C-alpha positions as CSV (number, residue, x, y, z in Angstrom):
1,X,0.0,0.0,0.0
2,X,1.6,3.2,-1.0
3,X,1.1,6.4,0.9
4,X,-0.7,9.4,-0.5
5,X,1.2,12.5,-1.6
6,X,-0.2,14.3,1.4
7,X,1.1,11.7,3.8
8,X,4.5,11.7,2.0
9,X,4.5,15.5,2.3
10,X,3.9,15.4,6.0
11,X,6.6,12.7,6.5
12,X,9.1,14.7,4.5
13,X,8.3,17.9,6.5
14,X,9.0,16.0,9.7
15,X,12.2,14.6,8.2
16,X,13.4,18.1,7.0
17,X,12.6,19.5,10.5
18,X,14.5,16.7,12.3
19,X,17.5,16.5,10.0
20,X,17.7,20.3,9.4
21,X,17.5,20.8,13.2
22,X,14.5,23.2,12.8
23,X,11.6,23.5,15.2
24,X,8.8,21.5,13.5
25,X,6.3,24.3,14.3
26,X,8.4,26.9,12.3
27,X,8.6,24.9,9.1
28,X,6.0,25.6,6.4
29,X,6.0,24.9,2.6
30,X,6.4,28.6,1.9
31,X,9.4,29.0,4.3
32,X,12.7,29.9,2.6
33,X,15.4,27.4,3.5
34,X,17.9,30.1,4.2
35,X,15.4,31.7,6.6
36,X,15.3,28.4,8.5
37,X,19.1,28.5,8.8
38,X,19.4,25.1,7.0
39,X,23.1,24.9,6.1
40,X,24.6,22.8,3.4
41,X,25.7,20.2,6.0
42,X,22.0,20.0,7.1
43,X,21.0,19.5,3.4
44,X,23.4,16.6,3.2
45,X,21.8,15.0,6.2
46,X,18.3,15.6,4.8
47,X,19.2,14.1,1.5
48,X,20.9,11.1,3.1
49,X,17.8,10.5,5.2
50,X,15.5,10.7,2.2
51,X,17.7,8.3,0.3
52,X,17.9,5.9,3.3
53,X,14.1,6.0,4.0
54,X,12.8,6.1,0.4
55,X,15.7,4.9,-1.8
56,X,15.5,8.1,-3.8
57,X,18.8,9.8,-4.7
58,X,18.9,13.5,-4.9
59,X,22.1,15.2,-6.3
60,X,23.3,18.1,-4.2
61,X,25.1,19.6,-7.2
62,X,22.5,19.3,-9.9
63,X,19.1,18.9,-8.3
64,X,19.3,21.5,-5.5
65,X,20.4,24.5,-7.5
66,X,16.9,25.9,-7.9
67,X,15.7,24.9,-4.4
68,X,14.8,27.9,-2.3
69,X,11.7,27.0,-0.3
70,X,10.6,24.0,1.7
71,X,8.0,23.4,-1.0
72,X,10.7,23.3,-3.7
73,X,12.6,20.7,-1.6
74,X,9.4,18.7,-1.0
75,X,8.4,18.8,-4.7
76,X,11.9,17.6,-5.7
77,X,12.0,14.8,-3.1
78,X,8.5,13.6,-4.0
79,X,9.3,13.5,-7.7
80,X,12.5,11.5,-7.0
81,X,10.6,9.1,-4.7
82,X,7.9,8.6,-7.3
83,X,10.5,8.0,-10.0
84,X,12.2,5.4,-7.7
85,X,8.9,3.7,-6.9
86,X,8.0,3.5,-10.6
87,X,11.4,2.0,-11.5
């Protein structure tokens, strides 16, 4: 049974908050990642956690260049997870 996009979004938001060391209550899809003080090392931890949990690889160099908000990151992660599941 695969989870809905909404469930996946919620799970990813929790993961971003935990791995990015951000208070879960302060994270929203519209929030800019730099405003949340998510550093590049935190990004690596977030991406590694996504890869470990969902088996979806996201390249820091290529995929993250246009990522500015939490929603951008969620959209990218969900697309990669769906690609992985379809494969």
